[in-house]
C-alpha positions as CSV (number, residue, x, y, z in Angstrom):
1,M,1.6,6.1,35.3
2,K,2.6,7.2,38.7
3,S,-0.2,7.8,41.2
4,A,-0.5,11.2,42.8
5,A,1.1,11.6,46.2
6,K,-1.3,11.5,49.2
7,F,-0.9,13.7,52.2
8,I,-2.3,13.0,55.6
9,V,-2.7,16.1,57.7
10,I,-3.2,15.6,61.5
11,H,-5.0,18.6,63.1
12,P,-4.6,19.2,66.9
13,P,-7.8,18.7,68.8
14,V,-9.9,21.8,69.0
15,H,-12.3,22.2,72.1
16,K,-15.2,24.5,72.0
17,S,-14.7,27.6,74.2
18,G,-18.2,27.1,75.8
19,G,-17.2,23.8,77.3
20,G,-14.1,25.4,79.1
21,I,-16.2,28.2,80.6
22,A,-18.8,25.7,81.9
23,A,-16.1,23.6,83.6
24,Y,-14.7,26.7,85.3
25,H,-18.1,27.7,86.6
26,R,-18.6,24.2,88.0
27,V,-15.4,24.5,89.9
28,V,-16.3,27.9,91.3
29,L,-19.8,26.8,92.3
30,T,-18.3,23.7,94.1
31,V,-15.9,25.9,96.1
32,I,-18.7,28.3,97.1
33,I,-20.9,25.4,98.2
34,L,-18.1,23.9,100.3
35,F,-17.3,27.3,101.8
36,C,-21.0,27.9,102.8
37,A,-21.2,24.4,104.3
38,L,-18.1,25.0,106.3
39,A,-19.4,28.3,107.6
40,F,-22.7,26.8,108.6
41,C,-21.0,24.0,110.5
42,L,-18.8,26.5,112.3
43,S,-21.8,28.7,113.3
44,I,-23.7,25.6,114.7
45,Y,-20.6,24.7,116.7
46,A,-20.2,28.2,118.1
47,T,-23.9,28.4,119.1
48,G,-23.8,25.1,120.8
49,N,-20.7,26.1,122.8
50,R,-21.9,29.6,123.8
51,P,-22.2,30.2,127.5
52,A,-25.7,29.8,128.9
53,S,-25.7,33.4,130.4
54,S,-25.4,35.0,126.9
55,A,-27.7,32.5,125.1
56,V,-30.6,33.1,127.5
57,R,-31.1,36.8,128.1
58,D,-34.8,37.0,129.0
59,E,-36.4,34.4,131.2
60,S,-39.7,36.3,131.4
61,P,-42.8,34.6,129.8
62,L,-43.9,38.0,128.7
63,P,-43.1,38.6,125.0
64,G,-40.1,40.9,124.6
65,S,-42.1,43.4,122.6
66,V,-44.7,43.8,125.4
67,S,-41.9,44.2,128.0
68,E,-40.3,46.9,125.8
69,A,-43.6,48.7,125.4
70,L,-44.2,48.7,129.1
71,L,-40.7,50.1,129.8
72,H,-41.2,52.7,127.0
73,Y,-44.4,54.1,128.5
74,A,-43.0,54.0,132.0
75,A,-40.0,56.1,130.8
76,E,-42.2,58.4,128.7
77,N,-44.3,59.3,131.8
78,F,-41.3,60.1,133.9
79,T,-41.4,63.3,135.8
80,S,-39.1,64.8,138.4
81,V,-41.4,63.8,141.3
82,K,-39.4,63.5,144.5
83,N,-38.1,59.9,145.2
84,R,-39.4,58.4,142.0
85,M,-37.2,56.1,140.0
86,S,-35.5,57.5,136.9
87,P,-35.9,55.8,133.5
88,S,-32.4,54.3,133.9
89,E,-33.2,52.8,137.3
90,V,-36.5,51.5,136.1
91,K,-34.8,49.7,133.2
92,Y,-32.1,48.2,135.4
93,A,-34.7,46.8,137.9
94,A,-36.8,45.5,135.0
95,D,-33.8,43.7,133.5
96,V,-33.2,42.0,136.8
97,L,-36.8,40.9,137.0
98,R,-36.9,39.7,133.4
99,R,-33.8,37.5,134.0
100,C,-35.6,35.7,136.8
101,P,-36.8,32.3,135.7
102,P,-40.6,31.8,136.2
103,P,-42.3,31.4,138.5
104,C,-40.4,34.3,140.1
105,N,-41.1,35.4,143.7
106,L,-41.0,39.2,144.0
107,L,-41.4,41.1,147.2
108,V,-41.7,44.9,147.0
109,F,-41.6,47.3,149.9
110,G,-43.5,50.4,148.8
111,L,-46.5,51.2,146.6
112,T,-44.8,53.4,144.1
113,H,-45.5,54.7,140.7
114,E,-43.8,51.6,139.1
115,M,-45.9,49.0,141.0
116,F,-48.1,48.1,138.0
117,L,-44.9,47.7,135.9
118,W,-43.4,45.3,138.4
119,N,-46.6,43.3,138.6
120,S,-47.0,43.1,134.8
121,L,-43.4,42.1,134.1
122,N,-43.7,39.2,136.6
123,L,-46.5,37.6,134.6
124,Q,-46.4,34.0,135.8
125,G,-44.8,34.7,139.2
126,R,-45.9,35.9,142.6
127,T,-45.6,39.6,143.4
128,V,-46.4,40.9,146.9
129,F,-46.4,44.6,147.9
130,V,-46.0,45.9,151.4
131,D,-46.7,49.5,152.3
132,E,-47.1,51.8,155.3
133,S,-50.5,53.2,154.2
134,A,-53.5,51.1,155.0
135,Y,-55.6,53.5,153.0
136,L,-53.5,53.0,149.8
137,V,-53.5,49.2,150.2
138,S,-57.3,49.3,150.7
139,R,-57.8,51.4,147.6
140,L,-55.5,49.1,145.6
141,E,-57.4,46.0,146.7
142,E,-60.7,47.6,145.7
143,R,-59.6,48.8,142.3
144,H,-57.2,46.1,141.4
145,P,-58.2,42.9,143.3
146,S,-55.7,40.8,141.4
147,I,-52.7,42.6,143.0
148,E,-51.6,41.3,146.4
149,A,-50.7,43.9,148.9
150,Y,-50.5,44.3,152.7
151,D,-50.1,47.2,155.1
152,V,-47.6,47.2,157.9
153,H,-47.3,49.6,160.8
154,Y,-43.7,50.9,161.1
155,L,-42.7,51.9,164.6
156,T,-39.3,53.3,163.7
157,K,-38.2,56.8,162.5
158,V,-35.3,58.0,160.4
159,S,-34.0,59.9,163.5
160,E,-33.6,56.6,165.4
161,L,-31.1,55.1,163.0
162,Q,-28.1,55.1,165.3
163,D,-30.1,53.9,168.3
164,L,-31.4,51.0,166.2
165,I,-27.9,50.1,164.9
166,Q,-26.7,49.9,168.5
167,H,-29.7,47.8,169.5
168,Y,-28.9,45.4,166.6
169,K,-25.3,45.1,167.7
170,A,-26.3,44.3,171.2
171,E,-28.6,41.6,170.0
172,I,-26.5,40.3,167.1
173,G,-26.4,36.8,168.6
174,G,-29.9,36.9,170.0
175,E,-33.1,38.6,168.8
176,C,-31.4,40.3,165.9
177,R,-29.5,37.3,164.5
178,S,-29.4,36.9,160.7
179,V,-31.0,33.4,160.6
180,Q,-34.3,33.2,162.5
181,N,-38.1,33.0,162.2
182,L,-39.1,36.6,162.1
183,L,-42.7,35.7,163.3
184,F,-41.3,35.2,166.8
185,S,-38.6,37.9,166.8
186,D,-38.4,40.7,169.4
187,C,-35.8,42.6,167.4
188,K,-36.9,46.2,167.0
189,L,-35.8,46.0,163.3
190,A,-37.9,42.9,162.5
191,I,-41.2,43.1,160.6
192,N,-43.3,40.2,162.1
193,D,-46.9,41.2,161.4
194,L,-47.2,40.1,157.8
195,P,-49.2,36.9,156.7
196,N,-47.3,33.8,157.9
197,Y,-46.7,32.5,154.4
198,I,-44.6,35.5,153.5
199,Y,-41.8,34.2,155.8
200,D,-41.8,30.8,154.2
201,V,-41.4,32.0,150.5
202,A,-38.0,31.7,148.9
203,W,-37.9,35.2,147.5
204,D,-36.0,35.6,144.2
205,I,-36.0,39.4,144.3
206,I,-36.7,41.9,147.0
207,L,-37.1,45.6,146.1
208,V,-36.9,48.1,148.9
209,D,-38.5,51.3,147.8
210,G,-40.5,52.2,150.9
211,P,-41.5,53.5,153.4
212,R,-41.0,57.2,152.6
213,G,-38.0,58.2,154.8
214,Y,-38.2,61.8,153.5
215,D,-37.5,63.5,156.9
216,E,-36.4,62.7,160.4
217,D,-39.9,61.9,161.7
218,S,-41.0,59.7,158.8
219,P,-40.7,55.9,158.9
220,G,-37.3,54.9,157.7
221,R,-36.2,51.8,155.8
222,M,-34.2,50.2,158.6
223,T,-36.8,47.5,159.2
224,P,-37.4,46.6,155.6
225,L,-33.6,46.3,155.0
226,F,-33.1,44.2,158.1
227,T,-36.1,42.0,157.2
228,A,-34.9,41.6,153.6
229,G,-31.5,40.5,154.9
230,V,-33.1,37.8,157.1
231,L,-35.5,36.6,154.4
232,A,-32.7,36.3,151.9
233,R,-30.7,34.1,154.3
234,N,-33.6,31.9,155.4
235,K,-34.5,30.3,152.1
236,K,-35.7,26.7,152.6
237,D,-35.9,25.9,149.0
238,G,-36.2,27.5,145.6
239,A,-33.8,30.3,144.7
240,A,-30.1,29.7,145.4
241,V,-29.6,33.5,145.7
242,T,-31.8,36.5,146.4
243,H,-31.4,39.8,144.5
244,V,-32.1,42.8,146.7
245,L,-32.6,46.1,145.0
246,V,-32.4,49.2,147.2
247,H,-33.7,52.5,145.9
248,E,-32.3,55.9,147.1
249,F,-29.1,54.2,148.2
250,N,-27.5,57.7,148.3
251,R,-29.4,58.4,151.6
252,E,-27.8,57.7,155.0
253,V,-30.4,55.2,156.2
254,E,-30.4,53.2,153.0
255,R,-26.6,53.1,152.7
256,T,-25.9,52.4,156.4
257,C,-28.4,49.6,156.7
258,S,-27.6,48.1,153.3
259,F,-24.0,47.7,154.3
260,E,-25.0,46.4,157.7
261,F,-27.6,43.8,156.7
262,L,-26.9,43.1,153.0
263,C,-23.1,43.5,153.2
264,K,-20.8,45.6,151.1
265,G,-19.2,42.5,149.6
266,N,-22.6,41.5,148.1
267,L,-23.0,44.8,146.3
268,V,-22.7,44.1,142.5
269,Q,-23.7,47.4,140.9
270,I,-25.1,50.8,141.5
271,N,-27.3,52.5,138.8
272,E,-27.7,56.1,139.8
273,T,-29.4,55.7,143.2
274,L,-30.4,52.1,142.8
275,A,-28.1,49.5,144.5
276,H,-28.1,45.8,143.5
277,F,-27.0,43.2,146.1
278,I,-26.9,39.4,145.6
279,I,-27.4,37.4,148.8
280,G,-26.4,33.8,148.9
281,D,-26.7,31.2,151.6
282,A,-26.7,31.9,155.3
283,N,-23.5,32.6,157.2
284,P,-21.5,29.5,158.4
285,A,-22.6,28.1,161.7
286,G,-21.1,30.0,164.6
287,K,-20.6,33.2,162.7
288,L,-22.5,36.1,164.1
289,G,-24.0,39.0,162.2
290,F,-24.9,39.3,158.6
291,C,-21.6,40.0,156.9
């Protein structure tokens, strides 16, 4: 009796569909992780190689939110009072001050509406105000003893601009030279009756916003601008440069004396009527004048 034929059937391997999907997901997840890791590494590299000037925008120890609040209220209280800084000018000057590494030395000519703002923004620095009015300085000292201010008696007038420029040119190598101790200067443009230590400070920023200079008989800003030019060039230590801000640069006295004592080549920007000069080291030995 013949045995029945036997058949062997070989089936091709069958994989569950769920396993294929899981493997695909694992590949996609791996690619995403690698991409994220690469992006993170690139961002770290870019940050480490960013120039210092863009990485550090605010050197002020005052929290940014507080600085912005002070600027906001200073701008909100703006009125069209004659000779007052505009919101744009206030912001520009504040930005220069906030970029100054603490402790920052700030010298301000003029007790203006913005004086409390400048004093507050320069939290850990030294801020000194100089004004023509002994009465205003006395009131300020009485009401705000923490603010340092001195009065100075200006002997010049706006109408004397050209005579004073001629005097300077005649004494350019003598009493009105750019590098000197102002305490012992006989130059008609020099301010030499401030406390002695004022002349030894390496000022980081000097803001010239006084005296008034409204009319021909009022004190002009010839002497503060000359004095600022000398102080900026007589730094013994500290700041490598001095930033000098001149308000109402559109007026003849301010423009003429700024170009004479701060130099046109040092002018970096003008914001409305606020001019910004950066003064470096003193002129090379043997070179007369400021520029």
